[in-house]
C-alpha positions as CSV (number, residue, x, y, z in Angstrom):
1,X,-40.7,-7.1,54.1
2,X,-39.4,-10.3,51.7
3,X,-41.8,-8.9,48.9
4,X,-39.9,-5.5,49.0
5,X,-36.3,-7.1,49.7
6,X,-36.9,-9.8,46.6
7,X,-37.9,-6.8,44.6
8,X,-35.0,-4.7,45.2
9,X,-32.8,-7.6,44.4
10,X,-34.6,-8.2,41.0
11,X,-34.0,-4.2,40.7
12,X,-30.5,-4.3,41.2
13,X,-29.9,-7.8,39.6
14,X,-31.8,-6.1,36.3
15,X,-29.3,-2.7,37.2
16,X,-26.5,-4.8,36.9
17,X,-27.8,-6.9,33.8
18,X,-28.2,-3.5,32.1
19,X,-25.1,-1.9,33.3
20,X,-23.0,-5.1,31.8
21,X,-25.0,-5.1,28.5
22,X,-24.1,-1.3,28.2
23,X,-20.3,-1.9,29.2
24,X,-20.0,-4.6,26.3
25,X,-21.4,-2.3,23.9
26,X,-19.6,0.7,24.4
27,X,-15.7,1.1,23.4
28,X,-13.4,4.2,23.7
29,X,-9.6,4.8,22.6
30,X,-7.7,8.0,22.6
31,X,-5.2,9.6,20.1
32,X,-1.3,9.3,20.8
33,X,-1.0,12.4,22.2
34,X,-4.1,12.1,24.9
35,X,-6.3,15.1,23.5
36,X,-8.6,13.3,21.0
37,X,-10.9,10.7,22.5
38,X,-13.5,8.5,20.5
39,X,-16.2,6.7,22.1
40,X,-18.4,3.7,19.9
41,X,-21.7,2.7,21.4
42,X,-24.9,0.0,20.3
43,X,-27.9,1.5,21.4
44,X,-30.8,-0.7,23.0
45,X,-32.0,-0.8,19.2
46,X,-28.6,-2.5,18.1
47,X,-28.1,1.2,16.5
48,X,-24.1,1.9,16.2
49,X,-22.7,5.4,17.1
50,X,-19.8,7.6,18.0
51,X,-19.2,10.7,19.4
52,X,-15.9,12.9,19.6
53,X,-14.1,15.2,22.0
54,X,-11.1,17.4,21.8
55,X,-9.2,18.2,25.4
56,X,-12.7,17.3,26.7
57,X,-14.5,19.7,24.4
58,X,-17.3,18.2,22.7
59,X,-16.2,18.1,18.8
60,X,-19.5,15.3,17.6
61,X,-22.1,14.5,19.9
62,X,-23.6,11.1,19.7
63,X,-23.8,10.4,15.7
64,X,-25.9,7.6,14.2
65,X,-23.9,5.1,11.8
66,X,-24.9,2.8,9.0
67,X,-26.7,2.4,5.7
68,X,-29.8,2.2,4.0
69,X,-30.1,-0.9,1.1
70,X,-32.2,-1.2,-1.5
71,X,-35.0,-3.9,-1.9
72,X,-33.9,-5.4,1.3
73,X,-33.3,-4.8,5.0
74,X,-30.5,-2.1,5.4
75,X,-27.7,-2.0,8.1
76,X,-28.5,0.6,10.4
77,X,-30.1,-1.4,13.5
78,X,-30.4,-5.0,14.7
79,X,-26.7,-5.2,15.2
80,X,-24.8,-6.7,18.2
81,X,-21.0,-6.2,18.9
82,X,-19.0,-9.6,18.7
83,X,-16.0,-8.2,18.7
84,X,-13.6,-5.2,19.0
85,X,-10.1,-4.8,18.3
86,X,-7.3,-2.1,19.6
87,X,-4.1,-1.8,18.1
88,X,-1.6,1.2,17.9
89,X,0.7,1.9,14.1
90,X,3.6,4.5,13.6
91,X,6.1,4.3,10.6
92,X,7.5,7.1,8.7
93,X,7.1,7.0,4.6
94,X,8.7,8.9,1.8
95,X,6.3,11.0,-0.6
96,X,7.2,10.7,-4.3
97,X,6.5,14.9,-4.0
98,X,4.9,16.2,-1.4
99,X,4.9,19.6,1.1
100,X,7.5,17.6,3.0
101,X,10.1,15.4,2.8
102,X,8.6,12.6,5.1
103,X,5.6,12.0,6.4
104,X,4.6,10.1,9.9
105,X,2.0,7.8,10.0
106,X,0.8,7.3,13.7
107,X,-3.0,7.0,14.9
108,X,-4.8,3.7,17.8
109,X,-6.9,1.9,15.9
110,X,-10.4,0.6,17.0
111,X,-11.7,-1.9,15.0
112,X,-15.9,-3.0,16.0
113,X,-17.2,-6.3,14.1
114,X,-21.1,-5.9,14.4
115,X,-23.5,-8.5,13.7
116,X,-26.8,-8.2,12.3
117,X,-28.8,-11.2,14.0
118,X,-31.6,-11.1,12.3
119,X,-30.1,-11.3,8.9
120,X,-27.1,-12.9,10.0
121,X,-24.9,-10.5,8.5
122,X,-21.8,-8.6,9.7
123,X,-20.1,-5.3,9.1
124,X,-17.2,-3.8,11.1
125,X,-16.7,-0.2,11.3
126,X,-13.0,1.0,12.0
127,X,-11.8,4.1,13.3
128,X,-8.5,5.5,13.1
129,X,-7.7,8.5,15.4
130,X,-4.7,10.4,15.0
131,X,-3.2,13.5,16.6
132,X,-5.2,15.8,14.4
133,X,-8.1,13.8,13.9
134,X,-10.3,10.8,13.4
135,X,-10.9,8.5,10.3
136,X,-13.5,5.7,9.8
137,X,-14.8,3.7,7.2
138,X,-17.2,0.7,6.9
139,X,-16.4,-2.5,5.7
140,X,-18.4,-5.5,4.4
141,X,-16.4,-8.7,4.9
142,X,-17.2,-11.6,2.4
143,X,-19.8,-13.6,3.9
144,X,-23.1,-15.6,2.6
145,X,-26.1,-13.2,3.9
146,X,-24.7,-10.1,2.1
147,X,-22.6,-10.5,-1.6
148,X,-24.0,-8.5,-3.7
149,X,-26.2,-5.1,-2.5
150,X,-27.3,-1.8,-3.7
151,X,-26.9,1.2,-1.7
152,X,-30.0,3.9,-1.5
153,X,-28.3,5.7,1.2
154,X,-25.4,6.2,3.7
155,X,-26.5,7.6,6.8
156,X,-23.7,8.8,8.5
157,X,-24.2,11.5,10.7
158,X,-22.0,14.4,12.4
159,X,-23.8,16.2,15.1
160,X,-22.4,19.3,15.6
161,X,-21.8,21.1,18.9
162,X,-23.3,24.5,18.2
163,X,-23.9,26.6,15.5
164,X,-20.4,26.8,14.0
165,X,-19.3,29.6,11.6
166,X,-19.1,27.7,8.2
167,X,-17.7,28.2,4.8
168,X,-18.9,26.5,2.4
169,X,-20.5,25.6,-1.2
170,X,-23.6,23.9,-2.4
171,X,-23.6,20.0,-2.4
172,X,-23.7,20.0,-6.6
173,X,-22.8,16.2,-8.2
174,X,-21.2,18.0,-11.1
175,X,-19.0,20.8,-10.0
176,X,-17.3,22.8,-7.2
177,X,-16.5,25.7,-9.2
178,X,-18.3,28.0,-6.6
179,X,-17.0,31.2,-4.6
180,X,-17.4,30.2,-0.9
181,X,-20.0,31.4,1.3
182,X,-19.3,32.0,4.9
183,X,-22.5,31.9,7.2
184,X,-23.8,29.8,10.9
185,X,-24.8,26.7,10.1
186,X,-28.5,27.7,10.9
187,X,-27.8,30.4,8.4
188,X,-27.0,28.0,4.7
189,X,-30.6,27.0,4.3
190,X,-31.8,30.7,3.4
191,X,-28.6,31.6,1.9
192,X,-28.3,28.7,-0.6
193,X,-30.1,30.0,-3.3
194,X,-28.2,33.1,-4.3
195,X,-25.1,30.5,-3.7
196,X,-26.1,28.4,-6.6
197,X,-25.3,29.4,-9.8
198,X,-27.8,30.0,-12.4
199,X,-27.5,27.7,-15.0
200,X,-27.8,24.9,-12.6
201,X,-30.3,22.4,-12.2
202,X,-31.7,21.4,-9.2
203,X,-31.4,17.7,-10.6
204,X,-27.6,18.1,-9.5
205,X,-28.0,19.0,-6.0
206,X,-28.2,17.4,-2.6
207,X,-31.1,19.0,-1.1
208,X,-29.8,20.9,1.9
209,X,-26.2,20.0,0.8
210,X,-22.9,21.1,1.3
211,X,-19.8,19.9,0.1
212,X,-16.6,19.1,2.0
213,X,-13.9,19.3,2.6
214,X,-16.2,21.7,4.9
215,X,-14.7,24.0,7.2
216,X,-15.9,25.1,10.6
217,X,-14.8,27.0,13.6
218,X,-16.8,27.2,16.7
219,X,-18.2,29.9,19.5
220,X,-15.4,28.4,21.4
221,X,-12.2,28.7,19.1
222,X,-12.3,24.6,17.7
223,X,-11.9,24.4,14.2
224,X,-13.3,21.2,12.4
225,X,-13.4,19.9,8.9
226,X,-15.3,17.7,7.9
227,X,-13.8,15.2,4.5
228,X,-13.6,11.9,3.4
229,X,-10.5,10.2,2.1
230,X,-9.5,7.0,-0.4
231,X,-12.7,7.5,-2.9
232,X,-12.6,4.2,-4.4
233,X,-15.4,2.5,-6.0
234,X,-18.0,4.8,-4.7
235,X,-19.8,8.0,-4.5
236,X,-19.0,11.1,-3.6
237,X,-20.5,12.3,-0.2
238,X,-22.2,15.6,0.5
239,X,-23.4,16.5,3.5
240,X,-27.5,17.5,4.2
241,X,-27.5,19.8,7.2
242,X,-30.6,19.0,9.8
243,X,-30.3,22.7,10.5
244,X,-33.1,22.6,13.7
245,X,-30.6,20.2,15.4
246,X,-27.3,21.2,13.5
247,X,-27.0,17.6,12.6
248,X,-24.8,16.6,9.0
249,X,-25.7,13.4,7.5
250,X,-23.9,12.0,4.3
251,X,-26.1,12.2,1.3
252,X,-24.0,10.3,-1.6
253,X,-24.1,11.2,-5.4
254,X,-26.6,9.0,-7.4
255,X,-26.6,7.7,-10.5
256,X,-28.8,8.1,-13.7
257,X,-31.2,5.5,-11.9
258,X,-31.2,7.4,-8.4
259,X,-29.1,4.7,-6.8
260,X,-25.9,5.5,-4.7
261,X,-24.0,2.6,-5.0
262,X,-24.0,-0.8,-6.0
263,X,-21.3,-3.4,-3.9
264,X,-19.8,-6.8,-3.9
265,X,-18.7,-8.1,-0.8
266,X,-15.6,-8.1,0.3
267,X,-15.4,-4.5,-0.1
268,X,-15.3,-1.2,2.0
269,X,-16.7,2.4,2.0
270,X,-13.9,5.3,1.4
271,X,-13.0,6.9,5.1
272,X,-15.3,9.7,6.8
273,X,-12.6,12.3,8.0
274,X,-13.0,15.1,11.0
275,X,-10.0,16.9,11.4
276,X,-9.9,19.0,14.6
277,X,-7.5,21.6,16.7
278,X,-7.8,24.9,18.3
279,X,-4.9,26.2,16.2
280,X,-5.9,26.8,12.7
281,X,-2.2,25.9,11.4
282,X,-3.0,22.4,12.3
283,X,-5.6,21.7,10.1
284,X,-3.3,22.8,7.0
285,X,-0.3,20.8,8.5
286,X,-2.3,17.6,8.5
287,X,-1.3,14.8,6.5
288,X,-4.1,12.5,7.9
289,X,-6.0,12.4,4.4
290,X,-2.8,11.2,2.7
291,X,-2.4,8.9,5.8
292,X,-6.0,6.6,5.0
293,X,-4.7,5.9,1.9
294,X,-2.8,2.9,0.7
295,X,1.4,3.3,-0.3
296,X,2.1,4.0,-3.7
297,X,1.0,1.2,-5.7
298,X,3.8,1.9,-8.6
299,X,6.7,0.0,-8.2
300,X,8.9,2.5,-10.4
301,X,8.0,6.2,-9.6
302,X,11.5,8.0,-11.2
303,X,9.8,8.9,-14.1
304,X,6.9,11.4,-12.3
305,X,8.9,14.6,-11.8
306,X,7.1,18.1,-10.3
307,X,6.5,20.4,-13.2
308,X,6.4,24.3,-13.6
309,X,4.6,25.3,-17.0
310,X,3.4,28.0,-19.3
311,X,0.9,27.5,-21.4
312,X,-1.5,28.7,-24.8
313,X,-4.4,28.8,-22.2
314,X,-5.1,32.0,-20.8
315,X,-5.0,34.1,-24.2
316,X,-8.0,31.6,-25.2
317,X,-9.8,32.2,-21.5
318,X,-9.5,35.9,-22.3
319,X,-11.0,35.9,-25.2
320,X,-7.8,37.0,-27.2
321,X,-7.6,33.7,-29.4
322,X,-9.8,30.7,-29.8
323,X,-9.6,26.9,-29.2
324,X,-11.0,26.6,-32.6
325,X,-9.7,26.4,-36.2
326,X,-12.2,27.8,-37.9
327,X,-15.9,29.5,-37.5
328,X,-16.8,28.0,-40.6
329,X,-19.2,26.0,-39.1
330,X,-21.3,24.9,-42.2
331,X,-18.4,23.5,-43.9
332,X,-17.6,21.5,-40.7
333,X,-19.5,18.0,-40.7
334,X,-19.3,15.7,-37.5
335,X,-16.9,13.0,-38.3
336,X,-16.1,13.7,-41.8
337,X,-14.1,17.4,-41.7
338,X,-12.0,18.6,-44.6
339,X,-9.8,21.3,-42.9
340,X,-8.5,22.1,-46.4
341,X,-12.2,23.3,-47.5
342,X,-13.1,25.5,-44.5
343,X,-11.2,29.2,-43.7
344,X,-8.8,29.9,-41.0
345,X,-10.3,32.2,-38.4
346,X,-7.3,33.8,-37.7
347,X,-7.6,33.7,-33.8
348,X,-6.4,30.1,-33.3
349,X,-3.8,29.8,-30.4
350,X,-2.3,26.5,-31.3
351,X,-0.4,27.5,-34.4
352,X,3.2,27.0,-34.8
353,X,4.1,30.7,-34.4
354,X,2.6,31.0,-31.5
355,X,3.3,28.0,-29.6
356,X,7.3,27.9,-30.9
357,X,6.9,31.4,-29.0
358,X,6.0,30.2,-25.7
359,X,8.6,27.4,-26.4
360,X,11.4,29.9,-26.5
361,X,9.9,31.8,-23.9
362,X,9.7,28.5,-21.7
363,X,13.4,28.1,-22.9
364,X,14.9,31.4,-21.7
365,X,13.1,31.3,-18.5
366,X,13.7,27.7,-17.1
367,X,10.4,26.2,-17.5
368,X,9.8,22.6,-18.0
369,X,6.8,22.5,-19.8
370,X,4.2,24.2,-22.3
371,X,0.4,23.4,-22.3
372,X,-0.8,23.7,-25.6
373,X,-4.4,23.5,-25.6
374,X,-6.7,23.8,-29.0
375,X,-4.1,21.8,-30.7
376,X,-6.7,18.9,-32.2
377,X,-9.5,18.9,-34.7
378,X,-13.0,19.3,-33.6
379,X,-12.9,22.2,-31.2
380,X,-15.4,24.6,-33.8
381,X,-18.0,21.5,-34.1
382,X,-17.7,21.2,-29.9
383,X,-18.6,25.0,-29.2
384,X,-20.7,25.2,-32.3
385,X,-23.0,22.0,-33.7
386,X,-23.4,19.8,-30.7
387,X,-22.3,19.2,-26.9
388,X,-22.1,15.5,-28.0
389,X,-19.2,15.8,-29.9
390,X,-16.2,13.4,-29.3
391,X,-12.8,13.8,-30.3
392,X,-10.2,11.6,-31.2
393,X,-7.2,12.9,-29.2
394,X,-4.3,12.5,-32.4
395,X,-5.2,14.3,-35.1
396,X,-4.3,18.2,-34.8
397,X,-5.2,21.0,-37.1
398,X,-3.3,21.9,-39.9
399,X,-1.4,24.6,-38.2
400,X,-0.1,22.6,-35.7
401,X,3.1,20.6,-36.8
402,X,3.3,17.6,-33.8
403,X,6.4,16.4,-34.6
404,X,8.1,19.6,-35.5
405,X,6.8,21.3,-32.3
406,X,8.4,18.5,-29.9
407,X,11.4,18.7,-31.9
408,X,12.1,22.3,-31.6
409,X,11.0,22.2,-27.7
410,X,13.4,19.1,-27.1
411,X,16.5,21.0,-28.7
412,X,15.6,23.6,-26.4
413,X,15.3,21.5,-23.2
414,X,11.3,21.9,-23.2
415,X,8.5,19.4,-23.7
416,X,5.3,20.3,-24.6
417,X,2.1,19.1,-22.6
418,X,-0.7,17.0,-24.1
419,X,-4.3,18.5,-23.4
420,X,-7.5,16.1,-23.8
421,X,-11.0,17.4,-23.8
422,X,-13.0,14.5,-23.4
423,X,-16.3,16.5,-23.4
424,X,-17.6,14.4,-20.8
425,X,-18.1,11.8,-23.6
426,X,-16.6,9.3,-21.2
427,X,-16.9,5.8,-23.3
428,X,-15.7,7.6,-26.2
429,X,-12.3,8.8,-24.2
430,X,-12.2,5.1,-22.4
431,X,-12.2,3.0,-26.0
432,X,-9.4,5.8,-27.4
433,X,-7.4,5.9,-24.1
434,X,-4.7,3.7,-25.3
435,X,-4.6,4.6,-29.0
436,X,-4.3,8.4,-27.3
437,X,-1.6,7.9,-24.8
438,X,0.6,5.5,-27.2
439,X,0.0,9.0,-29.5
440,X,1.8,11.0,-26.3
441,X,4.9,8.7,-25.9
442,X,5.3,8.5,-29.6
443,X,5.6,12.2,-29.8
444,X,7.5,12.9,-26.5
445,X,4.6,14.1,-24.4
446,X,4.9,12.9,-20.8
447,X,2.2,14.7,-19.2
448,X,-1.7,15.2,-20.0
449,X,-4.3,17.9,-19.0
450,X,-7.5,16.4,-19.0
451,X,-10.9,18.3,-19.5
452,X,-14.4,16.9,-18.4
453,X,-17.0,19.9,-19.3
454,X,-20.3,19.8,-19.9
455,X,-23.0,16.7,-18.9
456,X,-22.0,13.3,-18.5
457,X,-22.2,10.7,-21.7
458,X,-24.0,8.0,-20.8
459,X,-26.5,10.4,-20.1
460,X,-27.6,11.0,-16.4
461,X,-24.3,10.1,-14.7
462,X,-22.8,12.5,-12.7
463,X,-19.5,13.6,-12.3
464,X,-18.8,12.8,-8.7
465,X,-21.2,9.4,-9.0
466,X,-19.5,5.7,-8.5
467,X,-19.0,5.5,-12.1
468,X,-17.4,8.2,-13.3
469,X,-15.4,8.0,-9.9
470,X,-13.9,4.1,-11.0
471,X,-13.3,6.4,-14.6
472,X,-10.9,8.7,-13.3
473,X,-8.8,5.9,-11.4
474,X,-9.0,4.2,-14.6
475,X,-7.2,6.9,-16.2
476,X,-4.8,7.3,-13.7
477,X,-4.0,3.5,-13.8
478,X,-3.6,3.3,-17.7
479,X,-1.5,6.4,-17.5
480,X,0.5,5.1,-15.1
481,X,1.4,2.3,-17.8
482,X,2.5,4.7,-20.7
483,X,4.3,6.6,-17.7
484,X,2.2,9.4,-18.1
485,X,1.2,12.0,-15.4
486,X,-2.1,13.5,-15.2
487,X,-3.8,16.7,-14.4
488,X,-7.4,15.9,-14.4
489,X,-9.6,19.1,-14.5
490,X,-13.5,19.0,-14.0
491,X,-13.2,15.5,-12.3
492,X,-14.1,14.6,-8.5
493,X,-12.1,16.6,-5.9
494,X,-9.2,14.4,-4.6
495,X,-9.1,12.9,-1.5
496,X,-5.4,11.7,-1.1
497,X,-5.4,9.3,-4.0
498,X,-2.3,10.5,-5.3
499,X,-0.3,8.8,-2.2
500,X,-1.3,5.0,-4.1
501,X,-1.1,6.8,-7.3
502,X,1.7,9.5,-7.3
503,X,1.3,10.2,-11.1
504,X,-1.7,12.1,-10.4
505,X,-0.2,15.2,-10.0
506,X,-2.9,17.3,-9.6
507,X,-6.5,18.0,-10.4
508,X,-8.7,21.4,-10.3
509,X,-12.1,20.4,-9.4
510,X,-12.5,23.7,-8.0
511,X,-13.0,27.7,-8.7
512,X,-9.8,28.4,-10.2
513,X,-8.1,31.2,-12.0
514,X,-9.9,31.1,-15.1
515,X,-13.1,32.2,-13.0
516,X,-11.3,35.8,-12.7
517,X,-12.1,36.3,-16.1
518,X,-15.2,35.2,-16.1
519,X,-16.1,38.0,-13.2
520,X,-13.9,37.1,-10.5
521,X,-13.8,35.3,-7.7
522,X,-14.5,37.3,-3.5
523,X,-11.1,38.0,-2.4
524,X,-11.0,35.2,0.9
525,X,-11.2,32.8,-1.8
526,X,-7.7,31.9,-1.8
527,X,-7.4,32.2,2.1
528,X,-9.9,29.0,2.0
529,X,-8.8,26.6,-0.9
530,X,-6.3,24.9,1.2
531,X,-8.4,24.4,4.4
532,X,-11.0,22.9,2.0
533,X,-10.3,21.8,-1.6
534,X,-6.3,21.2,-0.9
535,X,-7.1,19.0,2.1
536,X,-7.5,16.0,-0.7
537,X,-4.4,16.8,-2.2
538,X,-3.2,19.6,-4.9
539,X,-4.5,21.7,-7.0
540,X,-3.9,22.9,-10.7
541,X,-4.8,26.7,-9.3
542,X,-2.9,28.3,-12.7
543,X,-1.5,31.5,-10.7
544,X,0.7,34.4,-11.8
545,X,-1.8,36.9,-13.3
546,X,0.1,40.2,-13.5
547,X,-2.1,42.1,-16.2
548,X,-4.9,42.2,-13.5
549,X,-6.7,44.9,-14.8
550,X,-6.4,44.3,-18.9
551,X,-8.5,41.2,-18.8
552,X,-11.2,40.9,-22.0
553,X,-13.5,38.2,-22.5
554,X,-14.4,37.7,-25.8
555,X,-17.6,39.3,-25.7
556,X,-15.9,43.0,-25.0
557,X,-16.9,42.7,-21.6
558,X,-14.1,43.4,-19.2
559,X,-12.8,41.9,-15.9
560,X,-10.2,42.2,-13.5
561,X,-8.5,39.6,-11.2
562,X,-9.4,40.6,-7.5
563,X,-5.9,40.5,-6.0
564,X,-3.0,42.5,-6.2
565,X,0.1,41.6,-8.4
566,X,2.2,40.8,-5.4
567,X,-0.6,38.0,-4.1
568,X,-0.3,36.1,-7.5
569,X,3.4,35.9,-6.5
570,X,2.5,34.4,-3.0
571,X,-0.3,31.9,-3.9
572,X,3.2,30.1,-5.6
573,X,3.8,28.8,-1.5
574,X,0.0,29.2,-0.3
575,X,-1.6,27.4,-3.0
576,X,0.5,23.6,-2.8
577,X,1.0,21.8,-5.8
578,X,3.9,20.0,-7.7
579,X,2.4,21.3,-10.9
580,X,2.5,25.1,-10.9
581,X,1.4,27.2,-14.3
582,X,2.9,30.6,-14.8
583,X,-0.8,31.3,-16.4
584,X,-0.6,34.9,-17.9
585,X,0.7,35.6,-21.4
586,X,4.6,35.8,-22.1
587,X,4.4,39.5,-22.8
588,X,2.9,40.3,-19.3
589,X,5.6,38.9,-17.5
590,X,8.2,40.5,-19.7
591,X,6.3,43.8,-18.8
592,X,7.3,42.8,-15.2
593,X,10.5,40.9,-14.8
594,X,11.8,41.8,-11.8
595,X,8.6,40.8,-10.1
596,X,8.3,37.5,-12.9
597,X,12.0,36.8,-10.9
598,X,10.3,35.0,-7.8
599,X,7.7,32.5,-10.1
600,X,11.6,31.7,-11.7
601,X,12.9,31.0,-8.3
602,X,10.1,29.2,-6.7
603,X,10.3,25.5,-6.1
604,X,7.5,23.1,-7.1
605,X,8.7,20.3,-4.3
606,X,9.7,20.7,-0.7
607,X,11.7,18.9,2.2
608,X,9.4,21.0,4.7
609,X,6.9,23.4,4.8
610,X,5.4,25.4,8.2
611,X,2.4,27.5,8.5
612,X,3.8,30.5,10.2
613,X,0.1,31.8,10.6
614,X,-3.2,31.0,9.7
615,X,-7.4,31.8,9.8
616,X,-9.7,30.6,7.5
617,X,-11.5,33.1,4.9
618,X,-8.5,35.6,6.7
619,X,-5.0,35.4,6.2
620,X,-2.6,32.2,5.9
621,X,1.5,32.8,5.5
622,X,3.3,29.8,5.0
623,X,7.4,28.8,4.7
624,X,8.6,26.0,2.5
625,X,11.9,24.5,2.1
626,X,13.1,23.3,-1.2
627,X,13.5,19.9,-1.7
628,X,17.4,19.1,-1.5
629,X,18.1,22.7,-0.9
630,X,18.8,25.3,1.9
631,X,17.0,27.8,0.4
632,X,13.3,28.6,1.5
633,X,10.5,30.5,0.0
634,X,7.6,32.1,2.4
635,X,3.8,33.3,0.8
636,X,1.5,35.4,2.7
637,X,-2.1,36.5,1.6
638,X,-4.7,38.2,3.1
639,X,-8.7,38.6,2.5
640,X,-10.4,42.1,1.6
641,X,-8.8,43.5,4.8
642,X,-5.4,45.1,4.7
643,X,-3.1,43.5,7.2
644,X,0.6,43.7,8.3
645,X,2.6,40.2,8.7
646,X,5.5,39.8,10.8
647,X,7.9,36.7,9.6
648,X,10.1,35.0,12.2
649,X,12.8,33.6,10.3
650,X,13.7,31.1,13.6
651,X,13.1,27.9,11.1
652,X,16.7,28.9,8.8
653,X,19.4,27.1,10.0
654,X,21.1,29.5,12.8
655,X,24.5,29.5,11.8
656,X,24.0,30.3,8.3
657,X,23.6,33.7,6.6
658,X,20.6,34.3,3.6
659,X,19.8,36.8,1.3
660,X,16.4,37.9,1.7
661,X,14.2,39.2,-1.7
662,X,10.9,40.5,-0.1
663,X,8.2,40.8,-2.7
664,X,5.4,42.9,-1.3
665,X,2.8,45.1,-1.9
666,X,3.6,48.9,-2.6
667,X,2.9,51.5,-0.5
668,X,-0.6,52.2,-2.5
669,X,-1.2,49.2,-3.8
670,X,-5.1,47.7,-3.4
671,X,-6.6,45.1,-5.8
672,X,-9.3,47.4,-7.1
673,X,-7.6,50.5,-7.9
674,X,-4.0,49.6,-7.9
675,X,-3.6,46.2,-8.3
676,X,0.0,46.2,-9.8
677,X,2.0,48.3,-7.2
678,X,4.9,46.7,-6.0
679,X,8.1,46.5,-4.5
680,X,11.3,44.5,-4.1
681,X,13.8,44.7,-1.0
682,X,16.9,42.7,-0.7
683,X,19.1,42.3,2.3
684,X,20.9,40.3,4.4
685,X,19.2,38.0,7.3
686,X,19.4,35.3,9.7
687,X,17.4,33.1,12.1
688,X,17.2,35.7,14.3
689,X,15.6,38.5,11.8
690,X,12.1,39.6,12.0
691,X,10.2,41.0,8.8
692,X,7.2,42.8,8.7
693,X,5.6,44.0,5.5
694,X,2.1,45.4,4.9
695,X,-0.3,43.6,2.8
696,X,-3.0,45.4,0.9
697,X,-6.8,44.7,0.4
698,X,-6.6,41.1,-1.4
699,X,-3.2,41.6,-1.6
700,X,0.1,39.4,-0.5
701,X,3.9,39.1,0.0
702,X,6.2,36.5,-1.5
703,X,10.0,36.2,0.2
704,X,12.5,34.2,-1.2
705,X,15.6,33.5,1.3
706,X,18.6,31.6,-0.7
707,X,21.8,31.1,1.6
708,X,24.3,33.6,1.0
709,X,27.8,33.3,-0.7
710,X,31.0,34.8,0.6
711,X,30.4,37.6,-1.9
712,X,27.1,38.4,-0.8
713,X,28.2,38.5,2.5
714,X,30.8,41.0,1.5
715,X,28.7,43.3,-1.0
716,X,24.6,43.1,0.4
717,X,24.0,45.2,3.5
718,X,22.1,43.6,6.5
719,X,18.2,43.5,6.5
720,X,16.8,46.7,8.2
């Protein structure tokens, strides 16, 4: 009996000790509104993990954290919790440009310090829990036993609680220019082969991987988005899926040697983010990604202005003209070109007369800038001889007079926008960058569209690896020294760094409008981009194509834009960007000047944005208030299914009347058979008005709401 009592006492002590141990290695916080809860714990093996719930629903099941290192013990287990600090942060900050005038940055934080006892190494895992989601990162303090290290792989997990519906693109290391696929998580593996482009190399993909931002919807109605924020001095993250256990795990973009990152303490990873809500509109309205980035580091931002522009571009995309000055390749020698001895091809778009035509159009219709691609020498060699060709960024073709054209534009209140195609010869671009930017300043340019088409030189590097990510940021910082704003194409998808460096005014980094000329995009494509690509920052999507059925490729094939004309108008509101292009040819707009009026009127900077209705892959309706104005603009789009949208104007000032101009699909509109059918309706409205309109297949509507004058109130009828 005594032995039994002693055994029971020992068991009780052991159980108490175990419970105390578990309590010492488990921490939790809730979001400011109390709807989200984060739990952190260490396993008996010292493995860190976390889990996340929303309104008592599981979002992320227990998921492991850690990093595998090259040639040394990893940072994955053997940890003891040595410190846990909680805090609350609440501020309101003003962006240089954006969807709203002010942004609230409100979160609760848990920072756990872990000591890997056998190696005597410390790491900090910092969690920030906002009302709309979670951000967390690894931090590596300066210390004796962790100085330089190489990441073999990061093993951050996101364990899903079900076979969610996902909207995904393959985990490519070099491009995001894919149409999205909608499927269950368990279907991704089977559909992956069909989703990968024909010319892709298997070496540019993570196995069974998808890219972020990844949008999902659970069977019980939760919208979940996985991404990253503040990608600095680190490789871009893809997500590999264990489809048997429904666990995503981070997979970093490798370098030419297969390594995933070179680190020196003190340093840190980007934030890993989880957005979650039972209302899809909350995902679109979230500013979590921006809030996880550092405040603006530029002392003077007065020179950074949102831009509405047109350009010598779409005519090359459709094959009407060329980037190159000549097709006489035999007389063009790398590095010693004499264009006085070559024969012009007669199709060069960046010629003086054509550029002046665009400048005249921009001045007449109130556009800020004119982009000109193909202005500098070397395009025919790059296209025709060698993909290793390097541009010099300061030498124009004989038919492009830089100073004359800038003077002509300046006299009309317009500026030219620079174009730098780097041909992905990155070291060459860095060597010439100061000279190129100074050339811009000397000739009146203040904005550049940069391109990174082709395989990265030096060979073996990828567009989304640590080395290239450092280059993109270097280019942004260097441009700021010259007061130049940057719109980078083919670069890594953004992660909110535009808060820190707001001269990063736009990116491409997704399947843009040019693909409508290359064979089209799925009708639901632009209903997904705000849930995916735009989570990290604005996109230079280049909307506004009116000539939707007369797009010709250079080889004589026909293509068409997979939207109605009205949907093209709506994209100026639903696809947020402080950099918006009217991408079609001037003559296309001149045929539809009544519809073109909306592109002229719509703002590019906003005081407020309201997401009125949204469902990823189906539809989006957004209302935005123009910066420093009482005017509002509304855009609504749909996928391949027609629908009726009803907009309540209760966001308007209650004591004011507005002139509403609705640009809607015509009754017989269809993106395939009759895309340019549209109708325009005007009338007086107020905050009590409801406007209903029918959207065609892949259709849309655009609505301007301008405060009514006394004359408007007297002459115009009320909306019916």
